[in-house]
N, C-alpha and C positions, 0 to 999 in steps of 0.2 A: 496060110497063115503062119501054123510052124515052122517056117522056112524063112519067112521074113520076120518074127521073131527070135528066131536062133542067130539069122543076118545080123539084124539091130544090134544083140546083145554083142556079137564078136567088133561088130564095127566099133561100139561104147568101149571095149575092151581094150581095144586096138589103139584108139585117141587116149585112154587114162594110160596105158605103156608107152606109148609117144612122149605124154609130157613125163611121165617120172623119169623118161630118159633124156630129156631135156634138161629136167633138173638138176640129173645127174650128172651131165656132159657140163655144165655152168657150175655149176659146186667143184668137181674135179679140175676142173680149168683153171678158177677160182683162187685153189689151194695151191695147184702145181703136183696135183696126186699123179702118182705113177701109178697106185694100186691101189683099188678101196677094197678095204676089209669090212666094214660095218654102216651103213647111212642107215640111221632112224629118224624119221619121218616126222613135222611138227604136227603137234596134235592141239586141236581146239580146245582151250578150256572156257573161254566166254566169248561174249564178241572181241572183236580184234586182239583178242591174246590168246597169243598161240606159244607151245617151248618152238625152240629154235632146232634147227638140224643137228644132228649128234653123227658127227664122223669117225672114225677110224680108217684111216689111210696110212700108206707107205709115199712120204714125199722126197722128190726129188732124186737127190743121190744116196737120202737113205736106205737101210735096210731094215729098221725096228720101225713100229705103227708111232702114228701120230695122236690124240685124240684132240678132237675141236669139236667145239658148238659155233655153229654158224646162223644167224638171223635171217629166216625168211622172205625177209621182205627188202633186206640188201644185204647181197652176200659178202659184200667186202668187210662186214663188221664179224668180226670172229673173234673167238676167248678159246684160246690156245690153253688143253687142262696141261696138257703135258708132250711135250717132245722130244726125240733124240738127241741125246747132246754127241760133241763132236768124235765122242768114241764110240757111240750107237750104245749106249746103255740108256740108264733111266725113260724106258719107254713105256708108252701104254699096251699091258702085256696082255690085259683081259679085255672081253667084249665089252665094250659101252653096253649098259644097261636102259631102257625104257625110266624116266623118272619119275622120280615120288612128287606128286602135284601136290602142296600143302595150301591153303587157304590159311593165310595168320594177319589178323587183326585186319580186315576187308581188302587183302594182298595178297596175289596170287608167288608163291614160290615152284622153281621145280630144283630137287636134289638130284644129281645126277652121280654114281656111284663107278668108283672102274678103280682099277690094279695098277699099280706100277713097279714093274721089277728095277731095282739096281743092279751097279754093278759088281755086287756081291751076290747076284741069285735071290734075293731077299724081296718080296710081295710085302706091297703097302699099298691099306685099300684106302682111297681121300674121297672126298664129297666135295662136289663143285653146287654150289647153292648159288642160283641167279634168281632175281626179282624181276617176274615177268609183267610188263607193259604193255599198255595199247600200242600194238603194232611195233615190238620191241624186246625187251630185256636187256638190264645191266646188271655188271658183275658185284659183291659186296665190295665195298672200299673194306670193309674188316673179313675179309673172306679166310685169311687164315687164321683166327680166331673163332670165326664159324665151325669151320674144319676141327680143329681140336677140340671145340665144344661138344659136336656131333662124335666124334669117334671115344670120345671120354665115355657120354652118354651111353654107348653102342657097349662098351666092353662094363657098364654096369647093369647090362641085360636091358633097356630101356629099346623101344622098336625104333625104328628110324623117322619114321612120321613124329613119335613125340620130340623125338632127340631133335629136330629141323626145327620145330615148334619152340621147344626150351633154348636151343641158342638163337634164334632170330629173334628171342623176346627177351633175352638178356645181353644180346650184346648189337642188336640192330642193324640196320643195312641201308648204310648210305651211299650213294653213286661214289664208285669209282672214276677215278682221275687219270 
């Protein structure tokens, strides 16, 4: 019985790894990834509400990484957080982190923190807020204002969760077109 249980667990583990490998292959193909640095899998937040894949990768002929959010239901729906410019600067320098999840006025939001290195080797932290909806997500049209408001609140020693809530309540979040 123990051998059967062990074999069964190994079989389940193998199929789980194969499924993850297939997803990774699909994402790397869709984004034309040369080298995958980090892949953060979606988290289920509520029924039919998931965070997207967070991908840090080197694409095409780039030598510096790009950070991208990819919808787990539609791999063609992406938000590029930062990509290298032609001069290979302004890249997603530090590893993406798991998002901070907030429920604000009945809606779910995910805040991703990432660091950008500019051509002068200056590192700047940015906050990408997305609204999570049933079977997807969208970027807020007020993206720059939300990022600036979160950054100011954090400099005032307010925690990220509170800063995010304050930014959304003050600025709002409408669908970007």
